[in-house]
C-alpha positions as CSV (number, residue, x, y, z in Angstrom):
1,M,79.0,90.6,-40.6
2,A,75.5,90.6,-42.1
3,L,77.0,90.8,-45.6
4,L,79.4,88.0,-44.9
5,G,76.6,85.9,-43.5
6,K,74.5,86.4,-46.6
7,L,77.4,85.5,-48.9
8,V,78.1,82.3,-46.8
9,S,74.4,81.4,-46.9
10,L,74.2,81.9,-50.7
11,V,77.4,79.8,-51.4
12,S,76.4,77.1,-49.0
13,R,73.0,76.6,-50.6
14,R,74.6,76.4,-54.0
15,T,77.3,73.9,-53.0
16,L,75.0,71.4,-51.2
17,R,75.7,68.7,-53.7
18,S,79.5,68.9,-53.1
19,E,79.0,67.3,-49.7
20,G,80.3,63.8,-49.5
21,H,82.8,64.3,-52.4
22,V,86.6,64.6,-52.0
23,F,86.5,68.4,-52.0
24,A,83.5,69.7,-50.2
25,V,82.9,73.5,-50.2
26,T,82.3,74.8,-46.7
27,P,82.1,78.6,-46.9
28,E,81.2,79.0,-43.2
29,R,84.7,77.8,-42.3
30,I,86.5,80.4,-44.4
31,A,88.2,82.5,-41.8
32,V,88.1,85.9,-43.5
33,A,88.7,87.8,-40.3
34,E,91.6,85.6,-39.3
35,G,93.2,86.2,-42.7
36,I,93.0,89.9,-42.3
37,H,94.3,89.6,-38.7
38,A,97.4,87.7,-39.9
39,A,98.0,90.1,-42.8
40,L,97.9,93.2,-40.5
41,A,100.2,91.4,-38.0
42,M,102.8,90.8,-40.8
43,A,102.5,94.2,-42.4
44,P,104.8,96.3,-40.1
45,M,107.7,93.9,-40.4
46,L,107.3,93.6,-44.2
47,C,107.1,97.4,-44.6
48,A,110.2,97.8,-42.4
49,A,112.1,95.3,-44.5
50,V,111.2,97.2,-47.7
51,L,111.7,100.7,-46.4
52,L,115.0,99.9,-44.6
53,A,116.3,97.7,-47.5
54,R,117.0,95.0,-44.8
55,P,115.6,91.7,-46.1
56,E,116.5,89.9,-42.9
57,V,113.7,91.9,-41.1
58,A,111.3,89.7,-43.1
59,F,112.1,86.9,-40.6
60,G,109.9,88.9,-38.2
61,A,107.0,88.8,-40.8
62,V,107.4,85.0,-41.1
63,A,107.3,84.7,-37.3
64,A,104.1,86.9,-37.2
65,F,102.3,84.7,-39.7
66,W,103.3,81.4,-38.0
67,N,102.4,82.8,-34.6
68,C,98.9,83.7,-35.9
69,L,98.6,80.0,-36.9
70,C,99.5,79.0,-33.3
71,D,96.9,81.3,-31.7
72,P,94.2,79.0,-30.3
73,Q,91.9,81.9,-29.4
74,G,89.9,81.3,-26.2
75,A,91.3,82.2,-22.8
76,K,94.3,84.5,-22.6
77,D,96.4,82.1,-20.5
78,E,96.0,79.3,-23.2
79,R,96.9,81.8,-25.9
80,L,99.9,83.0,-24.1
81,R,101.1,79.5,-23.4
82,S,100.7,78.3,-27.0
83,M,102.1,81.5,-28.7
84,G,104.9,81.8,-26.0
85,M,105.9,78.2,-26.6
86,F,106.2,78.9,-30.4
87,T,108.1,82.1,-29.7
88,A,110.6,80.4,-27.5
89,L,111.2,77.4,-29.7
90,G,111.4,79.5,-32.9
91,A,113.8,82.0,-31.4
92,V,116.2,79.2,-30.4
93,V,116.0,76.7,-33.4
94,L,116.0,79.3,-36.2
95,P,119.4,80.9,-35.4
96,A,120.8,77.6,-34.3
97,A,119.9,76.0,-37.6
98,A,121.2,79.0,-39.6
99,Y,124.5,79.0,-37.8
100,L,125.1,75.2,-38.0
101,A,124.0,75.1,-41.6
102,H,126.8,77.5,-42.6
103,W,129.4,74.8,-41.8
104,G,128.4,72.9,-44.9
105,Y,126.1,70.4,-46.5
106,A,126.6,67.6,-44.0
107,A,126.1,69.8,-41.0
108,S,122.9,71.1,-42.6
109,I,121.5,67.6,-43.0
110,V,122.3,66.6,-39.4
111,T,120.9,69.9,-38.1
112,L,117.7,69.6,-40.0
113,F,117.1,66.0,-38.7
114,V,118.0,66.7,-35.1
115,L,116.1,70.0,-34.6
116,V,113.0,68.9,-36.4
117,F,113.0,65.7,-34.3
118,L,113.3,67.8,-31.1
119,C,110.5,70.1,-32.2
120,G,108.3,67.0,-32.9
121,L,108.9,65.7,-29.4
122,T,106.7,68.5,-28.1
123,R,103.8,66.2,-28.9
124,S,104.8,64.2,-25.9
125,Y,104.4,67.2,-23.6
126,K,100.6,67.0,-23.9
127,P,100.0,65.4,-20.4
128,A,101.8,68.2,-18.8
129,L,101.1,71.2,-21.0
130,G,97.9,70.4,-22.8
131,P,97.4,70.0,-26.6
132,M,98.5,73.4,-27.7
133,P,102.3,73.0,-27.5
134,A,102.1,70.2,-30.1
135,Q,100.9,72.7,-32.7
136,A,103.5,75.3,-31.6
137,G,106.3,72.7,-31.8
138,L,105.3,71.4,-35.2
139,I,105.1,74.9,-36.6
140,A,108.4,75.7,-35.0
141,S,109.9,72.9,-37.0
142,L,109.3,75.0,-40.1
143,A,111.6,77.6,-38.6
144,V,114.3,75.0,-38.6
145,V,113.8,74.6,-42.4
146,I,114.0,78.3,-42.9
147,G,117.1,78.5,-40.8
148,V,118.9,75.7,-42.7
149,A,117.9,77.4,-46.0
150,S,119.4,80.7,-44.7
151,P,122.9,79.8,-43.4
152,A,124.8,82.6,-41.7
153,P,127.8,83.1,-39.3
154,F,127.2,83.5,-35.6
155,G,126.4,87.2,-35.8
156,G,124.1,86.9,-38.7
157,A,122.3,84.0,-37.2
158,L,121.7,85.9,-34.0
159,L,120.3,88.8,-36.0
160,Q,117.9,86.5,-37.8
161,G,116.8,85.1,-34.4
162,G,116.4,88.6,-33.0
163,Y,114.1,89.7,-35.9
164,F,112.1,86.4,-35.5
165,L,111.7,87.1,-31.8
166,L,110.6,90.7,-32.4
167,G,108.0,89.7,-35.0
168,S,106.7,87.0,-32.7
169,L,106.4,89.2,-29.7
170,W,104.7,91.9,-31.7
171,T,102.2,89.4,-32.9
172,M,101.4,88.3,-29.3
173,L,100.8,92.0,-28.4
174,F,98.7,92.6,-31.5
175,C,96.5,89.5,-31.3
176,I,96.0,89.3,-27.5
177,V,96.0,92.9,-26.5
178,L,95.4,95.3,-29.4
179,W,92.9,93.4,-31.5
180,Q,91.0,90.4,-30.4
181,L,88.8,88.7,-32.9
182,P,85.0,88.4,-32.3
183,F,84.9,84.8,-31.1
184,R,81.3,84.2,-32.1
185,Q,81.7,84.7,-35.8
186,S,82.5,81.1,-36.7
187,A,79.7,79.8,-34.5
188,C,77.1,82.1,-35.9
189,L,78.1,81.4,-39.6
190,T,78.0,77.7,-38.8
191,L,74.5,77.9,-37.3
192,E,73.2,80.1,-40.1
193,T,74.4,77.5,-42.6
194,I,72.8,74.6,-40.8
195,F,69.4,76.3,-40.4
196,A,69.5,77.4,-44.1
197,R,70.1,73.8,-45.1
198,L,67.4,72.5,-42.8
199,D,65.1,75.0,-44.5
200,D,66.2,73.7,-48.0
201,M,65.5,70.2,-46.8
202,A,62.0,71.0,-45.6
203,G,61.3,72.9,-48.8
204,H,62.4,70.0,-50.9
205,L,60.2,67.6,-48.8
206,E,57.2,69.9,-49.3
207,M,57.5,69.7,-53.1
208,L,57.9,65.9,-53.4
209,D,55.1,63.7,-54.8
210,A,54.4,60.7,-52.5
211,R,52.4,58.6,-54.9
212,P,54.0,55.2,-55.7
213,G,56.4,55.4,-58.6
214,M,56.3,59.2,-58.8
215,D,59.2,61.5,-58.3
216,A,61.8,58.8,-57.7
217,D,64.7,61.2,-58.4
218,G,63.3,63.7,-56.0
219,W,63.1,61.2,-53.2
220,E,66.6,59.9,-53.9
221,A,67.9,63.5,-53.7
222,F,66.1,63.9,-50.4
223,D,67.7,60.7,-49.0
224,T,71.2,61.5,-50.2
225,V,71.9,65.1,-51.1
226,Y,69.8,66.9,-48.6
227,R,70.1,64.5,-45.7
228,R,73.8,64.1,-46.3
229,G,74.4,67.9,-46.6
230,V,72.5,68.7,-43.4
231,R,74.1,65.8,-41.4
232,M,77.6,66.7,-42.5
233,S,77.1,70.4,-41.6
234,I,75.9,69.4,-38.2
235,E,78.9,67.1,-37.7
236,R,81.2,70.0,-38.7
237,G,79.5,72.2,-36.2
238,R,79.9,69.6,-33.4
239,A,83.6,69.2,-34.3
240,L,84.0,73.0,-34.2
241,A,82.3,73.2,-30.8
242,A,84.5,70.4,-29.5
243,H,87.8,71.9,-30.6
244,D,87.2,75.6,-30.3
245,P,86.3,76.6,-26.7
246,R,85.2,80.0,-27.9
247,T,82.2,78.6,-29.9
248,A,81.0,75.9,-27.6
249,P,78.5,78.0,-25.5
250,V,76.9,79.3,-28.8
251,L,77.2,76.2,-30.9
252,G,76.3,73.5,-28.4
253,P,72.6,74.3,-27.8
254,G,72.1,75.4,-31.4
255,I,73.6,72.1,-32.8
256,D,71.4,70.1,-30.4
257,A,68.3,71.9,-31.6
258,A,69.3,71.5,-35.2
259,G,69.8,67.8,-34.7
260,R,66.3,67.4,-33.4
261,V,64.8,69.4,-36.3
262,F,66.8,67.1,-38.6
263,S,65.3,64.0,-36.9
264,A,61.8,65.5,-37.2
265,L,62.3,66.1,-41.0
266,I,63.5,62.6,-41.5
267,A,60.5,61.2,-39.7
268,L,58.1,63.4,-41.7
269,G,59.8,62.3,-44.9
270,H,59.3,58.6,-44.0
271,S,55.7,59.3,-43.1
272,R,55.0,61.1,-46.4
273,R,56.6,58.3,-48.5
274,N,54.7,55.5,-46.8
275,P,51.3,55.2,-48.4
276,E,49.9,53.3,-45.4
277,V,50.5,56.4,-43.1
278,A,47.6,58.9,-43.4
279,L,48.8,62.5,-42.9
280,H,46.5,65.2,-41.7
281,E,45.4,67.6,-44.5
282,D,47.2,70.5,-42.8
283,W,50.7,68.8,-42.9
284,R,51.8,71.2,-45.6
285,S,50.9,74.3,-43.7
286,L,52.7,72.9,-40.6
287,L,55.8,72.3,-42.6
288,Q,55.6,75.9,-44.0
289,G,55.3,77.2,-40.5
290,L,58.4,75.2,-39.5
291,R,60.3,76.7,-42.5
292,Q,59.4,80.2,-41.5
293,L,60.8,79.4,-38.0
294,L,64.0,78.1,-39.5
295,Q,64.4,81.2,-41.7
296,S,63.9,83.4,-38.7
297,L,66.6,81.5,-36.8
298,G,69.0,81.7,-39.8
299,A,68.5,85.5,-40.1
300,L,69.2,86.0,-36.4
301,A,72.4,83.8,-36.5
302,E,73.5,85.7,-39.6
303,Q,73.4,89.0,-37.5
304,E,74.9,87.4,-34.4
305,M,71.8,88.2,-32.5
306,P,70.1,86.1,-29.7
307,I,66.7,84.4,-30.4
308,A,64.1,87.2,-30.4
309,D,60.4,87.3,-29.8
310,V,59.4,86.5,-33.4
311,P,60.8,82.9,-33.5
312,R,59.6,82.3,-30.0
313,A,56.1,83.2,-31.1
314,Q,56.4,81.1,-34.2
315,A,57.5,78.1,-32.2
316,H,54.8,78.5,-29.6
317,A,52.2,78.8,-32.4
318,L,53.3,75.5,-33.9
319,V,53.2,73.8,-30.5
320,R,49.7,75.1,-29.9
321,R,48.5,73.9,-33.4
322,T,49.8,70.4,-32.8
323,A,48.8,70.1,-29.1
324,G,46.7,66.9,-28.4
325,R,47.3,65.5,-31.9
326,N,48.8,62.1,-32.6
327,D,49.4,62.1,-36.3
328,Q,52.9,61.8,-37.6
329,A,53.2,65.2,-39.1
330,A,52.0,67.0,-36.0
331,R,54.3,65.0,-33.7
332,A,57.3,65.7,-35.9
333,V,56.6,69.4,-36.2
334,S,55.9,69.6,-32.5
335,F,59.2,67.9,-31.7
336,A,61.1,70.4,-33.9
337,A,59.3,73.4,-32.4
338,M,59.9,72.2,-28.9
339,A,63.6,71.9,-29.7
340,I,63.6,75.5,-30.9
341,L,61.8,76.6,-27.7
342,R,64.4,74.9,-25.6
343,L,67.1,76.6,-27.5
344,A,65.4,80.0,-27.0
345,E,65.0,79.5,-23.3
346,H,68.0,77.4,-22.3
347,D,69.2,80.3,-20.2
348,H,66.0,80.4,-18.3
349,G,65.2,76.7,-17.8
350,L,63.5,74.2,-20.0
351,V,60.0,74.7,-21.3
352,R,57.7,73.2,-18.7
353,G,54.2,71.8,-18.3
354,A,52.2,70.0,-21.0
355,E,54.8,71.0,-23.6
356,S,57.4,68.7,-22.1
357,G,55.0,65.8,-22.5
358,A,54.5,66.7,-26.2
359,E,58.2,66.8,-26.7
360,S,58.8,63.3,-25.3
361,G,56.0,61.8,-27.4
362,A,57.3,63.6,-30.5
363,Q,60.8,62.5,-29.9
364,S,59.9,58.8,-29.7
365,A,57.9,59.1,-32.9
366,A,60.7,60.9,-34.7
367,E,63.3,58.3,-33.5
368,S,61.2,55.4,-34.4
369,A,60.4,56.7,-37.9
370,S,64.0,57.6,-38.6
371,A,65.5,54.3,-37.5
372,P,65.1,52.4,-40.8
373,A,66.4,55.4,-42.9
374,P,68.8,54.3,-45.6
375,T,72.4,55.5,-45.1
376,S,73.7,58.2,-47.4
């Protein structure tokens, strides 16, 4: 996992400028483990087809692959419902399509239309059965296509359906009982990517020249490439948390904290670029401290570890350094550090006392400063 996290971080940092284009590169969403999972589920059926010289056994391998696509992960009852729906539909429509198709071209066309239409109707079952059967039904419609393309008499069609059922049942056993995937992997890779991009954004901000007319290209990159890249990675994280119940407990608090750090960096960027706003001389060291904190969080997410004592100490140190100050840099960094502290202690209640007052003041400053930001 650590090696995969480092690879994802490296590729994500190098593909930042692809965000906003037609083909964005999002390495944190490449499901390596799911691919291996599907390959191992298919392997027994494929090996049996080769060793026994029975190509029809490969229908079971096809069922295994498609049932892996139907697996929503999460709770076992939801997984059984979705994968069971696909198994039942596929075991019926594939032999039916194969048998009816052997009666000729016209019968094949009618069969294809009718069975695909019926599989598509599973989308209307959502109020009763939830959203998962829609996916199972649509993938089962592919079994109709395979059946029509493999016409067979009644006995051969039943044999195809039997192998399909065997492969699908084996996949349910393999995925749900024998080898369940670590559900936190996608969430941790997503958080590692977001914190790495926030660190890059802060590092770019630290190098910019705020004098009028200077470093125009750098400021344009800050407003477009870095802001856009971080924002889109946060939006992808929110979408993942909303659609994947496995990741929500991990991603939800992390995404909220990252969004607040993002707002703080936008506010600090506006303050730096505005010549009328005087920043305290230690703004650069505060930003460097925030970068160290983001790097610590990224390293922990990369290793699938909870927030440890080091980032807590770093966040507390930033809060203490900015306590009682009202300059823009201090308020922005304090707001970001407080967001990290809340992430670290969300299982034990919010940070209390004077720090909560600093957070509310910093949040209002960050929101007011980020309001006129140009859209990217």
